[in-house]
N, C-alpha and C positions, 0 to 999 in steps of 0.2 A: 597587459600581459602579466603584471604582478598579481592581479586579482585571480586570473585564470590559474596561475601557478599555485597559489595558495589553496584554491579550491580543489585542484587535482590531488594535493596532499591530503586535504580534508576528506576527500571522497573515500579514502581507505578507512575512515573512522566514523562513518555514519550511514540510506533508505532503500527500499526495495520496491520493485515494480508494482507489487500488489499491496493494497491496504489490508486485505484479508488473504491468508495463504496457507498452504500446507508446508509449514516450516517446522522442523523438529527441534524444539528447545530442550529436548530431553538429553542431549549430549551426544547423540548419534544420528545417522541419517534415517529418516522416517520410512523410506520405501525400499530399503535394502534388507532383504530377509536374512542375508548372511551377517549383517553387522548390527542389527538393531532389534531390540525387544519392544521399543516404544516408538511412537510416531505422534507428531503434533502438527496441526495446522496453526497458523498464527495470524499479520496483518496485516499496499493501496498497492497488500499485497493484497489472513494471508492465504491465498491459495496460490505470493509472490514469491503482490511479489512470489518453483520452489518445492517441487516434489522430487523425491529420489528413491531409487530402488535398484536392485540388480539381481540377477540370478547368482549362482555360485561364482565368486570372483575373488581373486587375491587382492584386488584393489579396493580397500575400504573407502568407498566414496561418500561424500557428504560431510556436513560439519559436525564436529564433536562438541567443543565448548566455545569456540569463537568463530564468527562468520563475518567477513567483510563483503559488502555488495555495492558495486557502483555501476550506474547505467545512464545512458543518454536516451531522452524521450523527445520525440517530435510531435507536437500537438497541432492539429488543424482546427482552429477555432471556427465554428460555424454557428453563430448565435445571433438571432434577429437579423439585422442587416450587416453584421460585422463578420468578415472573413479574414483570418490572419493566421500566421504561424508563430508558435511559441516553442522555443527550444529550452529544455531544462536538463541539468546535470544533477543526478541524485546520488546520495551516499547513505549507507546503512551499516550499522554495527549491531550484531546480535550476540548476546552473551548468555550462556546457560551454566548451570551448576549441577553437581550430583545430588542436590537436595530439592529437586523439583521446582526450583525458582529460575526465572529467566528475565532478561531485560533487553530492551531494544531502544536505539536512538536513530532518528532519521533527520535528514536535512537536504535541501536542494537549493540550487540557484538557477536562474533562467533569464532569458532575454527575448524581446520581440521588437520589431521595427514598426509595429502598428501604433499609431498615435491615439487611436480610440481606447487602447488598453493601457499604454504607458507613454509618458512624455519623454522618456529617455530610452536609448537602445543598449545601454551598458548592462552588465550582469546585475541582477537584483536577487536578494535573498528570499527564500520561502519561510514558512513557519517551522521552527524547530519542534520536534516531536520526541517525547520520551515515554516509555512504556515499561511496566513491571507486572509480572504475573506469576502464577503458580499452578502446578498440576493438582487438581482437586480429586480426580478419580481416574484409575487405570485398571482395566481388567483384561483378561484374555491371554492367549499365547502369542508367540511371535507372528504366526500367520493370520490371526484374527484379533489382533490387539485393538482395544477401544480405549479412548481417553477423553477427559473433559478438563479444560483449562479455564481459569478465571483471570481477568487482568484489569488493570486501571492504567490510565495514561493522561497526558495533557499536551496541548499544543499551545506554544507560547506566541503571544502577539508580536508583530514586527511593524515598526514605523517606517514610513518613507519608502515603501516597496509596493509596486503595482501588482506583484504576484503573491503577496502575503497579506493576510487579514491583520488588523490591529486588535482583534479579539484574543482573549486567552480562553481556550475551551478545555473542558474536562471530559474524559471518555471512560466508560465502563463497558465491559463486554464478556462474552463467553464463547469458547471455541471447542468444538468436539470433532473427533475423527474416528474412523473405523477402517481397519485393514481387511482386505480380501486377497491374500497372497500378493500378487504384483499389482493390485489395484487398491486405491485408497479413496474413500468418500469422506468429505469434510463439510461440516455445517457450522455456522457461526452467526452471531448477532452482536450489535453494540449500539449504545446511545451516546450521542455527543451533546453535552450540556453546554450550549454556546454562551459566551460572555457578551459583555457590552462593547461594541467597537469604540475605540478612542477617537477615530476619525469620523466626524459628523457627515462626511460625504460618502461613507461606506454604508451599504445596505445592511441594516440589522435584520437578522433572521432568528427563527425559533430553533428549538432543539432538532437534531438530525438523528433519525433512526435508520439503521442499516441491517439488512439480512443477506447472508451470502451462502453459497454452496459451491463445491468444487469436486472434481474427480481427477485423479492422477493415474497414469498407466506407465509402467516400465516396459518399453519396447525392447530394449536390449541393455547390455551392461553400460553403454555410453549414451543411450538416447532415452529421454523421458518426455512424455507429453502430459499436459494438463489443460483443463478447461474450467474456468471460474465464471460464475454469474453473481451479480449483486443487485439488490433492490434498495433504493434510498428514498426516504421521505423527509422533506424539510418542512417543518411546521411554520405557521405564520408567527410573527412577533406580536405578542399580546399587550405589550406596554404602550406608552404614548410617545415612543421615539418618533421624531419627525420623519425620518426616511427609513421605512421598515417594510418588510414583506407582509402584505395585508392578507394574503391567502396562501395556504400551504400548497406545495407541489411535490411531485414524485417523478423519479426516472429510474431507469435500469441499464445495466451494462453487462457485457460479456467479454472475457479476456482469455484468449488462447495463449499457451506458452510452450516453447520448445527449449529443452535443456540438453546441451551436448557436453559430455564430460571428457576432459583431456587428460586428467590424472586424478589422484585422490584429493588434490588440493584445488585445482582450477576447473571451473565450469563456465561455459558460454551460454547465456540466456537470451532468447529472442522471442518477442511476442507483440501483442497489440491490445489496446483497450478500445472496444467498439461500443458505440451508443446504440441501445436497442429501443429505448423510449426517451424522447427528447425532454429535457428540463425546460419548462416554459412558465413564466409568471403570468398570472391572470390579468394583472394591471400592466399595461405597456409602459407606464411611467416608472415601473420598478425594474431596473436592469440587474439581472442576476450576476453579471460580470462585476458589479460594484460590491458584491459580497465576497469577492476574491477567494473562490473555492478551488484554486489551482492544485491543492493537495488531494482533491478527489478525482480519480481517473475518469475521463470521458464526460464530465459534467458539461463541458463547453464544446465537445467535439471528439472525433476519433483521434487516436494517437498510436504510433508504433515505437518500440523501444528495443534496445540491445544493451547488454552489459556483461560484466565479468563478476563471477562469484569466487571468493577465496575462502577456504575452510581450513581451520587448524584445530 
């Protein structure tokens, strides 16, 4: 109970449902024509994790300079002969500045009762994630604003967790978005430069490449819809590591999201991560579960999530 209590407190200070998402780091809500001249997509989000807009409204909705996001995700693992449930609690903190700089921190904890995944059923930590970026280009008016953002990030390795890799990965990426009144289109890509796993029983993998696209629509002042799709390619490991991915693989996902606004501060988000193309290793002796990629949505199966977004 003490671990759960501490995590609930932490959840107000750290991840988002999407790794790539339409999040406005510019200091105001990206899809609200009444309150924003800029709009930004961002990250497992971000098209999360995250789209906002409204017609004329006195409620300035969406985050300005600080956003807290916490959500619960239920993953149905369906990989090879393993079928299991993995429940995770995520927390995310996003901070923006008036100087076109933004930062993000993510963390999650999870648990499963399946012995093929973990030998213990207690809460286990995921890989901490930190990101910093800046707005490189912004053009257009409020109704047709376009912007391009560049970012760098890293994912820290974690020991003694079945849901986190012992690798420390470095990430670089670009995100772009274009507004069309109450619609937003976002595109992005990133490369994950994977490190060496400290645990010899962990599957060593090559660099991960990701491309994503999302569209967001403001249905009404309090209802927003978005749809995100991502393509991932995991390269083979080229060194002589004993347990490594010998042949690259790819998979793709799609993520619908519904956002309901209760006030200018609180929003409820509900969505799913659905696997479109299954991730499968060519060599049956190489188990992708051993790479511990639980920070990538839908790599091991479909999931549903719900959470609370707090903007100040």
